[in-house]
C-alpha positions in Angstrom: 144.4 101.5 285.9 142.3 101.1 288.9 141.2 103.7 291.3 143.0 101.9 294.3 146.0 100.4 292.3 149.0 98.7 293.4 151.1 101.4 294.6 148.4 103.0 296.7 147.6 99.5 298.1 151.5 99.3 298.9 151.3 102.7 300.7 148.1 101.6 302.8 149.8 98.2 303.7 152.9 100.1 304.9 150.8 102.3 307.1 148.7 99.3 308.4 151.8 97.4 309.3 154.1 100.1 310.5 151.7 102.9 311.8 153.6 105.6 309.9 155.6 104.9 306.7 158.3 106.8 305.2 159.1 108.3 301.7 162.4 109.1 300.3 162.4 112.2 297.9 165.1 112.3 295.2 165.2 115.4 293.2 166.7 114.6 289.6 167.9 118.1 289.4 170.3 117.5 292.7 172.5 114.8 291.3 173.3 112.4 288.2 170.9 109.7 287.2 173.5 107.2 288.4 173.8 109.0 291.8 170.0 108.8 292.2 169.9 105.1 291.8 172.6 104.8 294.4 170.7 106.9 296.8 167.5 104.8 296.0 169.4 101.6 296.8 170.7 103.0 300.0 167.3 104.2 301.1 166.0 100.8 300.4 168.5 99.2 302.5 167.3 101.7 305.2 163.9 100.3 304.8 162.2 103.3 303.2 158.7 102.3 301.9 158.7 104.0 298.5 160.6 106.5 296.2 159.4 109.8 295.4 161.0 111.5 292.2 160.6 115.3 291.4 160.3 118.5 293.5 161.9 121.0 291.3 161.0 122.8 288.1 164.3 121.1 286.7 163.0 117.6 287.3 161.8 116.9 283.8 162.7 115.6 280.3 165.6 113.2 279.7 167.2 113.7 283.2 163.8 112.7 285.0 163.4 109.7 282.6 166.9 108.5 283.2 166.7 109.1 287.0 163.8 107.0 287.2 165.3 104.2 285.0 168.4 104.1 287.3 166.1 103.9 290.5 164.3 101.2 289.1 167.4 99.4 288.1 168.5 99.5 291.7 165.3 98.7 293.7 161.9 97.3 293.4 160.2 99.7 295.7 157.3 101.7 294.1 158.5 104.9 292.1 156.1 107.8 292.7 156.4 111.1 290.5 156.2 114.2 292.5 155.7 116.7 289.6 156.3 120.5 289.8 154.1 120.8 286.6 153.0 118.8 283.6 156.8 118.6 282.6 157.5 116.4 285.7 155.8 113.4 284.0 157.5 110.4 282.5 156.2 107.0 281.3 158.8 104.6 283.3 157.6 105.4 286.9 154.8 103.4 288.7 152.5 106.3 290.0 152.2 110.0 290.4 151.0 112.1 293.2 148.1 113.9 291.2 148.1 117.0 293.3 146.2 120.1 293.5 147.8 122.9 295.5 144.5 124.0 297.3 145.9 127.2 299.0 147.5 128.4 295.6 146.3 131.8 294.3 146.7 130.9 290.7 144.6 128.2 288.6 148.0 127.0 287.2 148.6 124.8 290.3 145.0 124.2 291.2 143.7 122.8 287.9 145.6 123.9 284.7 148.6 121.7 285.1 146.5 118.9 286.1 144.2 119.2 283.0 147.2 119.2 280.8 149.0 116.3 282.4 145.8 114.1 282.8 146.0 112.8 279.1 149.7 112.0 279.7 149.0 110.2 283.1 146.7 108.0 281.1 148.8 107.5 278.1 151.9 106.6 280.3 149.8 104.1 282.3 150.8 106.0 285.5 148.8 105.3 288.6 147.2 108.4 289.8 147.1 109.0 293.6 144.8 112.0 294.1 146.4 114.3 296.6 145.4 117.6 298.3 148.8 119.6 298.6 148.7 122.4 301.1 151.7 124.7 301.8 152.4 125.7 305.5 154.8 128.4 306.6 157.6 129.1 305.7 156.8 127.5 302.5 160.2 127.7 300.8 160.6 127.8 297.1 157.5 125.7 296.5 155.5 128.1 298.4 156.8 130.9 296.1 156.7 129.1 292.8 153.1 127.9 293.5 151.9 131.5 294.6 150.5 129.8 297.8 148.7 131.8 300.6 150.7 129.8 303.1 149.1 128.3 306.2 150.0 130.2 309.3 151.8 127.8 311.6 149.6 129.0 314.4 146.4 128.4 312.5 145.9 124.7 312.5 142.3 125.0 311.9 142.8 126.4 308.7 145.0 123.4 307.6 142.4 121.2 308.8 139.7 123.1 306.7 141.8 123.0 303.6 142.3 119.3 304.2 138.7 118.3 304.8 137.9 120.1 301.7 140.1 118.0 299.9 138.9 114.8 301.5 135.4 115.9 300.5 136.5 116.5 297.0 137.5 112.8 296.7 141.4 113.3 297.4 142.6 110.3 299.4 145.9 111.9 300.3 146.6 115.2 301.9 150.1 116.5 301.9 151.1 119.1 304.5 154.3 120.6 303.3 156.5 123.2 305.2 159.0 123.5 302.2 162.1 121.7 301.1 164.8 122.6 303.5 162.4 124.6 305.8 163.9 125.9 309.1 161.3 123.8 310.9 158.9 121.1 310.1 155.1 121.3 310.3 153.9 121.7 314.0 152.8 118.5 315.8 149.6 120.4 316.8 148.6 121.1 313.2 149.5 117.6 312.2 147.1 116.3 315.0 144.2 118.5 314.2 144.4 117.7 310.5 144.7 114.1 311.1 141.7 114.1 313.6 139.8 115.9 310.7 140.7 113.5 307.9 140.0 110.2 309.8 141.0 107.4 307.3 142.5 109.8 304.3 146.3 109.2 304.3 148.1 112.3 305.9 151.6 112.9 304.3 153.9 115.3 306.1 157.3 116.6 304.9 159.4 119.7 304.8 162.2 120.6 307.4 162.3 117.0 308.7 166.1 116.5 309.2 166.3 114.0 312.0 164.9 110.9 313.5 163.5 112.7 316.3 161.5 115.3 314.2 160.3 112.3 312.1 159.1 110.7 315.2 157.4 113.7 316.6 155.4 114.0 313.2 154.4 110.2 313.4 153.4 110.4 316.9 151.2 113.6 316.1 149.3 111.5 313.5 151.3 111.6 310.2 150.7 108.4 308.0 153.6 109.1 305.8 156.9 111.1 306.3 158.7 112.5 303.6 162.6 113.2 303.8 164.3 114.7 300.9 167.0 117.5 301.5 168.3 115.7 304.6 168.8 112.6 302.6 170.7 114.5 300.0 172.9 116.2 302.3 173.7 113.2 304.5 176.9 111.2 304.1 175.3 107.9 304.8 172.1 107.5 303.4 171.2 104.1 304.4 171.9 104.8 308.2 170.0 108.1 308.1 166.9 106.4 306.4 167.4 103.4 308.7 167.4 105.9 311.8 164.1 107.6 310.6 162.3 104.4 309.8 163.4 102.8 313.2 161.7 105.9 314.6 158.5 106.0 312.6 157.9 102.1 312.1 156.1 101.6 315.1 152.6 99.9 314.8 149.9 102.1 316.4 148.1 100.4 319.5 144.8 99.2 318.9 142.1 101.6 320.1 
């Protein structure tokens, strides 16, 4: 494995090309592996840039492995694990968001799961993508499970402080998460302030992004990668929805 491997290069290339890239999140606990493969194929047709797999505590074991296998049968896009814990790892994905939930009140999501999972990441040959994970109000299930002190929506400077700490700790990606199915996404002002603090570190934004307009607002504010998951699961035409989102965010940033 390399510190800056194939998947990270793919993400960086997509951001450089489009200004903002798009990630489709598929939860193995939400549908059959075969259906997950169909969703990934449709998202690929919609020009998504990579597939994330995981998100819930049920995304583990045989169903996780089979889901990744079906996705890789349907697309050549990078497949990145998004584990809720050490059980969210498998040996047939390409990479893993190796996250620390920086605003958790328990060591379990700060370092314990990471320490238990690190030997498996190496044994499985997964590319680790070091990520600072930060939960913003309302936080949803992930905020509750992760025992997070949610960043108040009106306190963007707190999000920036956590993000900068993650960067100084060597994390090359920062994920601002409002929670799966959140009523509203991360505020644009918070995204802008965090991105200004981070500079060249990649800023990922997800949770509550249900439309191309919401994705465009996050992209304009400074998000490098936009994640949509619940909206993809609930839409009737995945390819069209993803196409609308990517059309909204795949706009090269002007040269300074």
